[in-house]
C-alpha positions as CSV (number, residue, x, y, z in Angstrom):
1,M,-47.9,71.0,-80.7
2,N,-48.9,74.8,-80.5
3,A,-49.4,76.4,-83.7
4,P,-47.2,79.3,-84.5
5,V,-48.3,82.5,-83.1
6,A,-49.2,85.3,-85.6
7,T,-47.1,88.4,-84.4
8,H,-49.2,91.0,-86.3
9,N,-51.9,90.2,-84.0
10,L,-50.2,90.5,-80.7
11,I,-51.0,93.2,-78.1
12,K,-48.1,95.0,-76.4
13,G,-48.6,95.4,-72.6
14,A,-46.3,96.9,-70.0
15,T,-44.5,93.7,-69.5
16,G,-44.3,92.1,-73.0
17,D,-46.6,90.8,-75.7
18,W,-50.2,89.0,-75.2
19,E,-52.4,87.2,-77.7
20,I,-56.1,87.5,-77.7
21,V,-58.0,84.2,-78.1
22,I,-61.7,84.4,-79.1
23,G,-64.6,82.2,-79.7
24,M,-68.3,82.9,-80.5
25,E,-71.9,81.7,-79.9
26,I,-74.0,83.3,-82.4
27,H,-77.7,83.2,-81.7
28,A,-79.4,83.4,-85.3
29,Q,-83.2,83.8,-85.4
30,V,-84.5,81.2,-87.8
31,L,-86.6,82.5,-90.5
32,S,-90.2,80.8,-90.2
33,Q,-93.5,81.9,-90.3
34,S,-94.1,80.2,-86.9
35,K,-92.3,79.3,-83.5
36,L,-90.1,76.4,-83.0
37,F,-92.9,74.3,-80.7
38,S,-96.1,76.5,-81.4
39,G,-98.1,77.9,-84.2
40,A,-97.8,81.5,-83.0
41,S,-96.4,84.0,-85.5
42,T,-92.8,85.2,-85.5
43,E,-93.7,88.4,-87.2
44,F,-91.4,91.4,-85.8
45,G,-93.0,94.5,-84.2
46,G,-96.5,93.2,-83.1
47,A,-98.2,94.8,-80.0
48,P,-96.7,93.4,-76.8
49,N,-97.8,89.7,-76.1
50,D,-99.8,89.6,-79.3
51,H,-97.8,86.7,-80.6
52,V,-98.3,84.3,-77.9
53,S,-99.8,81.0,-77.8
54,L,-100.8,79.0,-74.8
55,V,-97.4,76.8,-75.4
56,D,-95.4,79.9,-75.3
57,A,-97.1,81.1,-72.1
58,A,-96.4,77.9,-70.4
59,F,-100.1,77.0,-69.5
60,P,-100.4,73.9,-67.7
61,G,-100.7,70.8,-70.0
62,M,-99.6,72.5,-73.2
63,L,-97.3,70.2,-75.1
64,P,-94.7,71.2,-77.7
65,V,-94.7,70.2,-81.2
66,I,-91.8,70.5,-83.4
67,N,-91.9,72.9,-86.4
68,A,-90.5,70.8,-89.3
69,E,-89.4,74.1,-91.3
70,C,-87.2,75.2,-88.5
71,V,-85.5,71.7,-88.6
72,A,-85.3,72.0,-92.4
73,Q,-83.7,75.4,-91.8
74,A,-81.4,74.4,-89.3
75,V,-80.1,71.3,-91.7
76,R,-79.8,74.0,-94.6
77,T,-77.5,76.1,-92.4
78,G,-75.3,73.1,-91.4
79,L,-74.9,72.3,-95.1
80,G,-74.0,75.9,-95.6
81,L,-71.2,75.7,-92.9
82,K,-69.9,72.6,-94.4
83,A,-70.8,70.6,-91.3
84,K,-71.9,67.3,-90.1
85,I,-75.6,66.7,-90.1
86,N,-76.7,64.4,-87.2
87,L,-79.6,62.1,-88.2
88,R,-80.5,61.8,-84.6
89,S,-80.5,64.9,-82.1
90,V,-82.1,65.2,-78.6
91,F,-83.8,68.3,-77.2
92,D,-83.0,68.9,-73.5
93,R,-84.4,71.1,-70.9
94,K,-82.1,73.9,-69.8
95,N,-83.1,75.0,-66.3
96,Y,-82.9,78.4,-65.2
97,F,-85.0,81.5,-63.9
98,Y,-85.8,84.6,-65.7
99,P,-89.0,86.7,-65.5
100,D,-89.5,86.5,-69.3
101,L,-89.1,82.6,-69.5
102,P,-92.4,81.5,-68.4
103,Q,-91.7,77.5,-68.3
104,G,-88.9,77.9,-65.9
105,Y,-86.7,76.2,-68.5
106,Q,-85.4,76.6,-72.0
107,I,-85.7,73.7,-74.7
108,S,-82.5,73.4,-76.2
109,Q,-80.0,70.7,-77.4
110,Y,-76.8,70.0,-75.3
111,K,-75.1,66.6,-75.8
112,D,-76.7,65.9,-79.1
113,P,-77.2,68.8,-81.6
114,I,-78.7,68.8,-84.9
115,V,-75.5,69.9,-86.7
116,G,-71.9,68.9,-85.7
117,E,-68.6,70.1,-86.7
118,G,-68.1,72.6,-89.7
119,E,-66.0,75.6,-90.8
120,V,-66.2,79.1,-92.3
121,I,-63.5,80.4,-94.5
122,V,-63.1,84.1,-93.5
123,D,-61.5,87.0,-95.4
124,V,-59.6,89.4,-93.1
125,P,-59.4,93.3,-94.1
126,D,-55.6,92.9,-94.1
127,G,-55.7,90.5,-97.1
128,R,-55.3,87.3,-95.2
129,Q,-57.7,84.2,-95.1
130,I,-58.3,82.3,-92.1
131,V,-60.7,79.2,-91.2
132,V,-62.9,79.4,-88.2
133,G,-64.0,76.0,-87.0
134,I,-67.5,75.3,-86.1
135,E,-68.0,73.1,-83.1
136,R,-71.8,72.7,-83.2
137,L,-75.2,74.2,-84.2
138,H,-78.1,73.4,-82.0
139,L,-81.8,74.6,-82.2
140,E,-83.4,76.1,-79.2
141,Q,-86.1,78.2,-78.1
142,D,-85.8,82.0,-77.4
143,A,-87.0,83.7,-74.2
144,G,-89.2,86.7,-74.1
145,K,-88.4,90.4,-73.3
146,S,-88.1,92.2,-70.1
147,I,-88.7,96.0,-70.7
148,H,-87.3,98.2,-67.8
149,D,-87.9,101.5,-69.0
150,L,-91.8,101.9,-69.4
151,S,-92.7,102.2,-66.0
152,P,-90.9,103.8,-62.8
153,G,-91.9,101.1,-60.5
154,A,-92.1,97.7,-62.5
155,S,-90.4,95.7,-65.1
156,L,-92.7,94.6,-67.9
157,V,-92.6,91.5,-69.9
158,D,-93.3,90.9,-73.7
159,L,-93.6,87.4,-74.7
160,N,-93.9,87.7,-78.3
161,R,-90.2,86.4,-78.7
162,S,-90.8,83.6,-76.4
163,G,-90.6,80.3,-78.3
164,V,-89.0,81.8,-81.5
165,A,-86.6,79.3,-82.9
166,L,-82.9,80.1,-82.6
167,M,-79.9,78.4,-84.0
168,E,-76.9,78.6,-81.7
169,I,-73.7,78.4,-83.9
170,V,-70.8,77.8,-81.7
171,S,-67.5,78.6,-82.9
172,R,-64.1,77.2,-81.9
173,P,-61.6,79.8,-80.6
174,D,-59.8,80.3,-83.7
175,M,-59.9,84.1,-83.9
176,R,-57.0,86.4,-82.7
177,S,-58.0,90.0,-83.1
178,S,-61.3,92.1,-83.1
179,E,-60.9,92.5,-86.9
180,E,-60.8,88.6,-87.4
181,A,-64.0,88.4,-85.1
182,K,-65.8,91.0,-87.0
183,A,-64.9,89.4,-90.3
184,Y,-66.2,86.2,-89.2
185,V,-69.5,87.5,-87.9
186,T,-69.7,89.2,-91.0
187,K,-69.1,86.1,-93.3
188,L,-71.6,84.1,-91.3
189,R,-74.3,86.6,-91.5
190,T,-73.6,86.6,-95.4
191,I,-74.0,82.8,-95.6
192,L,-77.2,82.8,-93.6
193,R,-78.7,85.5,-95.7
194,Y,-77.7,83.5,-98.9
195,L,-79.3,80.3,-97.4
196,G,-82.4,82.2,-96.3
197,T,-82.3,80.8,-92.9
198,C,-81.8,83.9,-91.0
199,D,-82.3,87.6,-92.1
200,G,-79.2,88.7,-89.9
201,D,-80.9,91.9,-88.8
202,M,-78.8,92.7,-85.7
203,D,-80.9,96.0,-85.1
204,K,-84.0,93.7,-84.6
205,G,-82.0,91.1,-82.5
206,S,-82.3,88.4,-85.3
207,L,-78.6,88.1,-84.8
208,R,-76.8,88.4,-81.3
209,A,-73.5,87.4,-80.5
210,D,-72.0,86.1,-77.2
211,V,-68.4,86.7,-77.3
212,N,-65.7,84.8,-75.5
213,V,-62.5,86.6,-74.7
214,S,-59.3,85.6,-73.1
215,V,-55.6,86.5,-73.2
216,R,-52.4,84.7,-72.9
217,R,-48.6,85.0,-73.4
218,P,-47.7,83.9,-77.1
219,G,-47.5,80.0,-77.1
220,E,-49.1,79.4,-73.5
221,A,-51.9,77.6,-72.6
222,L,-55.3,79.2,-73.0
223,G,-56.2,81.9,-70.4
224,T,-59.4,82.0,-68.5
225,R,-62.2,83.5,-70.6
226,C,-65.0,85.9,-70.0
227,E,-68.2,85.9,-72.0
228,I,-69.6,89.1,-73.2
229,K,-73.3,88.5,-73.7
230,N,-75.7,89.6,-76.4
231,V,-73.7,92.1,-78.4
232,N,-76.0,93.2,-81.3
233,S,-73.6,94.9,-83.7
234,I,-70.7,94.2,-85.4
235,R,-68.9,97.3,-84.5
236,F,-69.7,96.9,-81.0
237,I,-68.2,93.3,-81.1
238,G,-65.0,94.9,-82.1
239,Q,-65.1,97.6,-79.2
240,A,-66.1,94.8,-76.7
241,I,-63.1,92.7,-77.6
242,E,-60.7,95.4,-77.6
243,Y,-61.8,96.7,-74.3
244,E,-62.1,93.3,-72.5
245,A,-58.7,92.0,-73.7
246,R,-56.9,95.2,-72.4
247,R,-58.8,94.9,-69.1
248,Q,-57.6,91.3,-68.6
249,I,-54.0,92.1,-69.6
250,G,-54.1,95.0,-67.1
251,V,-55.4,92.7,-64.3
252,L,-52.9,90.0,-65.1
253,E,-49.9,92.2,-65.4
254,D,-50.9,93.8,-61.9
255,G,-50.4,90.3,-60.5
256,G,-54.2,89.6,-60.4
257,T,-56.2,86.7,-61.8
258,I,-59.2,86.6,-64.2
259,D,-62.6,85.3,-62.8
260,Q,-64.3,83.4,-65.4
261,E,-67.6,85.4,-65.7
262,T,-70.4,86.8,-67.9
263,R,-70.2,90.3,-68.7
264,L,-72.1,92.9,-70.6
265,F,-71.0,95.7,-73.0
266,D,-71.9,99.2,-72.5
267,A,-72.1,100.8,-75.8
268,N,-72.4,104.4,-74.3
269,K,-69.4,104.0,-72.1
270,G,-67.5,101.6,-74.6
271,E,-66.7,99.2,-71.7
272,T,-67.5,95.8,-70.4
273,R,-68.7,95.3,-66.9
274,S,-69.5,92.0,-64.5
275,M,-72.9,90.7,-64.9
276,R,-72.5,87.4,-62.9
277,S,-70.3,84.5,-62.4
278,K,-70.2,82.3,-65.4
279,E,-72.4,79.2,-65.2
280,E,-71.1,75.8,-65.9
281,A,-73.3,73.2,-67.8
282,H,-74.1,71.2,-64.6
283,D,-75.6,74.4,-63.3
284,Y,-78.3,74.1,-65.6
285,R,-79.4,70.6,-64.7
286,Y,-79.6,69.6,-68.3
287,F,-81.9,66.5,-69.1
288,P,-83.8,65.2,-72.1
289,D,-87.2,66.8,-72.5
290,P,-89.7,64.2,-71.7
291,D,-92.4,65.9,-73.7
292,L,-90.2,65.5,-77.1
293,L,-89.0,62.3,-78.8
294,P,-85.5,62.4,-80.3
295,L,-85.6,64.2,-83.7
296,T,-84.6,61.7,-86.1
297,F,-84.6,61.7,-90.2
298,E,-83.4,60.0,-93.0
299,Q,-80.3,61.0,-95.1
300,A,-82.6,61.3,-97.9
301,F,-84.1,64.4,-96.3
302,V,-80.8,65.9,-95.9
303,N,-79.8,65.1,-99.7
304,G,-83.1,66.9,-100.7
305,L,-82.4,69.9,-98.9
306,A,-78.8,70.1,-100.3
307,T,-80.1,69.9,-103.8
308,G,-82.2,73.0,-103.3
309,L,-79.5,75.3,-101.9
310,P,-78.5,78.5,-103.7
311,E,-74.8,79.1,-104.9
312,L,-73.0,80.2,-101.7
313,P,-70.8,83.1,-101.4
314,D,-67.4,81.2,-101.7
315,A,-68.4,79.4,-104.8
316,K,-69.7,82.6,-106.3
317,K,-66.8,84.5,-105.3
318,A,-64.4,81.9,-107.1
319,R,-66.8,81.9,-110.1
320,F,-66.8,85.9,-110.4
321,V,-63.2,85.6,-110.4
322,S,-62.8,82.8,-113.3
323,D,-65.9,83.9,-115.3
324,Y,-65.6,87.6,-115.3
325,G,-61.9,88.1,-114.8
326,L,-62.4,90.1,-111.3
327,S,-59.9,90.6,-108.7
328,A,-60.5,88.6,-105.5
329,Y,-61.2,91.9,-103.6
330,D,-63.9,93.1,-106.2
331,A,-65.5,89.7,-106.5
332,G,-65.6,89.6,-102.4
333,V,-67.3,93.1,-102.4
334,L,-69.9,92.1,-105.0
335,V,-70.7,88.7,-103.3
336,A,-70.9,90.2,-99.9
337,E,-74.9,90.4,-100.2
338,R,-77.1,88.1,-102.4
339,E,-78.9,91.1,-103.9
340,T,-75.8,92.8,-104.9
341,A,-74.3,89.7,-106.7
342,D,-77.5,89.3,-108.6
343,F,-77.4,93.0,-109.6
344,F,-74.0,92.6,-110.8
345,E,-74.8,89.6,-112.8
346,E,-77.6,91.2,-114.4
347,V,-75.5,94.4,-115.4
348,A,-72.5,92.0,-116.8
349,K,-74.6,89.9,-119.0
350,A,-73.2,89.9,-122.3
351,R,-70.8,92.6,-121.3
352,D,-67.2,93.1,-120.1
353,G,-67.0,91.9,-116.6
354,K,-64.5,94.2,-115.4
355,A,-66.3,97.2,-116.7
356,A,-69.6,96.1,-115.1
357,A,-67.8,95.6,-111.6
358,N,-66.2,98.8,-112.0
359,W,-69.3,100.9,-112.5
360,V,-71.4,98.9,-110.0
361,I,-68.8,99.1,-107.3
362,N,-67.3,102.5,-107.8
363,E,-70.3,104.6,-109.2
364,L,-73.4,102.7,-108.1
365,F,-72.3,101.8,-104.6
366,G,-70.5,105.1,-103.9
367,R,-73.7,106.9,-104.8
368,L,-75.9,104.3,-102.8
369,N,-73.8,104.5,-99.7
370,K,-73.9,108.4,-100.0
371,E,-77.5,108.7,-100.2
372,G,-78.2,105.9,-97.5
373,L,-79.7,103.3,-100.0
374,T,-79.4,99.8,-100.9
375,V,-79.3,98.0,-104.3
376,A,-83.0,97.1,-103.6
377,T,-84.1,100.8,-103.3
378,S,-81.3,102.0,-106.2
379,P,-82.8,104.6,-108.5
380,V,-80.8,103.2,-111.3
381,S,-81.6,99.7,-112.4
382,A,-79.3,97.1,-113.8
383,H,-80.8,97.5,-117.3
384,Q,-80.1,101.2,-117.0
385,L,-76.8,100.8,-115.8
386,G,-75.9,98.1,-118.5
387,A,-77.1,100.6,-121.2
388,V,-74.7,103.3,-119.9
389,I,-71.9,100.7,-120.3
390,D,-72.9,99.7,-123.6
391,L,-72.8,103.2,-125.0
392,I,-69.2,103.7,-123.7
393,G,-68.3,100.3,-125.3
394,E,-69.7,101.5,-128.6
395,K,-67.8,104.8,-128.3
396,V,-71.1,106.7,-128.5
397,I,-70.1,108.6,-125.2
398,S,-66.9,109.4,-123.7
399,G,-66.1,108.2,-119.9
400,K,-66.7,111.8,-118.8
401,I,-70.1,112.0,-120.6
402,A,-71.1,108.6,-118.9
403,K,-70.8,109.8,-115.6
404,D,-72.9,112.9,-116.4
405,L,-75.5,110.5,-118.1
406,F,-75.4,108.2,-115.0
407,E,-76.1,111.5,-113.0
408,I,-79.3,112.2,-115.1
409,V,-80.6,108.7,-114.9
410,W,-79.9,108.8,-111.2
411,T,-82.2,111.9,-110.7
412,E,-84.5,111.8,-113.5
413,G,-84.9,108.3,-114.6
414,G,-85.5,107.2,-118.5
415,D,-83.8,105.4,-121.0
416,P,-79.9,106.1,-121.2
417,R,-80.0,105.9,-125.2
418,A,-82.9,108.1,-125.6
419,I,-81.4,110.6,-123.1
420,V,-78.0,110.7,-125.3
421,E,-80.1,111.3,-128.3
422,E,-82.3,114.2,-127.0
423,R,-79.6,115.9,-125.2
424,G,-76.7,115.8,-127.8
425,L,-74.4,114.0,-125.7
426,K,-72.8,112.0,-128.4
427,Q,-68.8,112.1,-128.4
428,V,-67.4,113.9,-131.2
429,T,-65.8,111.2,-133.5
430,D,-65.5,113.7,-136.3
431,T,-61.6,114.2,-136.6
432,G,-62.1,117.5,-138.5
433,A,-64.1,118.9,-135.9
434,I,-61.6,117.7,-133.1
435,E,-58.9,119.1,-135.2
436,A,-60.5,122.5,-135.3
437,A,-60.8,122.5,-131.6
438,V,-56.9,121.3,-131.0
439,D,-55.9,124.1,-133.3
440,A,-57.7,126.8,-131.2
441,I,-56.2,125.6,-128.0
442,I,-52.6,125.5,-129.6
443,A,-53.0,128.9,-131.2
444,G,-54.0,130.5,-127.9
445,N,-51.1,128.7,-125.7
446,P,-47.8,129.3,-127.5
447,D,-46.2,129.2,-124.2
448,K,-47.6,125.8,-123.2
449,V,-46.4,124.4,-126.9
450,E,-43.0,125.2,-126.1
451,Q,-43.2,123.6,-122.6
452,V,-44.9,120.4,-123.6
453,K,-42.1,119.7,-126.1
454,L,-39.6,119.9,-123.1
455,K,-42.2,118.1,-120.7
456,P,-44.4,115.5,-122.6
457,T,-46.4,114.9,-119.3
458,L,-48.0,118.2,-119.9
459,L,-50.1,116.6,-122.8
460,G,-52.7,116.1,-120.1
461,W,-53.1,119.9,-120.0
462,F,-54.2,120.1,-123.8
463,V,-56.5,117.1,-123.5
464,G,-58.1,118.8,-120.6
465,Q,-58.4,122.1,-122.6
466,V,-59.9,120.7,-125.6
467,M,-62.3,118.5,-123.7
468,K,-63.5,121.5,-121.8
469,S,-64.1,123.2,-125.2
470,T,-66.0,120.4,-126.6
471,G,-68.0,119.8,-123.6
472,G,-66.1,116.4,-122.9
473,K,-67.7,115.2,-126.2
474,A,-64.2,114.6,-128.2
475,N,-63.3,111.1,-128.5
476,P,-60.2,110.6,-126.3
477,Q,-58.3,108.2,-128.6
478,A,-58.7,110.5,-131.7
479,L,-57.9,113.6,-129.3
480,N,-54.7,112.1,-128.1
481,D,-53.5,110.9,-131.6
482,I,-54.2,114.4,-133.1
483,L,-52.6,116.3,-130.3
484,K,-49.4,114.2,-130.2
485,D,-49.0,114.7,-134.2
486,K,-49.6,118.5,-133.9
487,L,-47.3,118.9,-130.9
488,G,-44.6,116.5,-132.5
489,I,-44.7,114.3,-129.2
490,E,-44.0,110.4,-129.8
């Protein structure tokens, strides 16, 4: 029985509605000091062919030796995806030719992967939640890199990346729009970063997506899919899906058929183009690698890794909602990056959680985004921001003065309490002084006094004028009470 079709995701074609069906294969580079089957460094940015062992270069007689940390990282990732961990898995040879694949085959896993079925809960921007099934996660070695723009007459090969451990995370075709797909990759990357199993840096190629796209009439069987290879940006993933879906719809509505093929996304033109006909599994002539025994470990090994996992985004989000009284949206923003969540918790320690979230999300994040900075490079520390919030709570400063104080701390640094004392920023709580300021404004604006009696909402104008005359230091509550009393407003 087919699941009901979500009509809000449908694309209108010339002959009716269409539904996009999306699945993904995410290639995530394992965070480890050395490669999957050799001791060569995985450090990014070395000189070409500087991090290459004899194993990586496929010298005759060189045998692979499994890196135990890469295995542990794959198991940690599987646990983070609520997936089945297979205590026995097999490495296979996937045979194909690339100039930057010196062995002439890739050591991967096919029928018996290290991680089986799992799931990722994804928050979509329109407020919905979807569950994307994970079909499998397997370990494999990366290929090298062919470089075509350094020499006019030759392509060059850099094998630094050759043999680096990859986790290929294969999703089920559970996504129905480019927004859902982008949200899925964002959430998956967040989980990997929390776990510390992949840095998720798409600019460096640490996370790449093969995107499978097909279209169908609502409720019909799955259509023929095309695979868009190696998309290295979440924004490009969205653009590639939108273009490819409309391309396929155009072909079908013109009476044509979709060929199963591999395509590339041209970011400059915003379009996909054909690369080659899609290979099937039998084309790769998979067989168990004769140099590697089946990978086996005990359940105790898995249990030990499970006890060392950090609190993951979903659990942290739920705790932020329950412990700090935050909205699901605010909690989701704060847990998007582990460093951000840690910063918030430091600010919120022994303080009002909602106030802390408001300042972190609106004031701090707003300024960080404007300046192109991150929480790690923030000029305002969690301790300093907490002190600003304390000063508001203690009614030492008003909300307006707090924003001025935040600006001073951002640009000059220093202890917020000391700055308030040194610069005379304390709010005026002396009712006599506030009354004097109110009297002056009332005396100077008799016409406004008459108007506010007919239209009480004009009280805000008086508040603004008094605040202006006191440099924003008047206590807001005391000011409102005095103004209402003197103007005869209930």
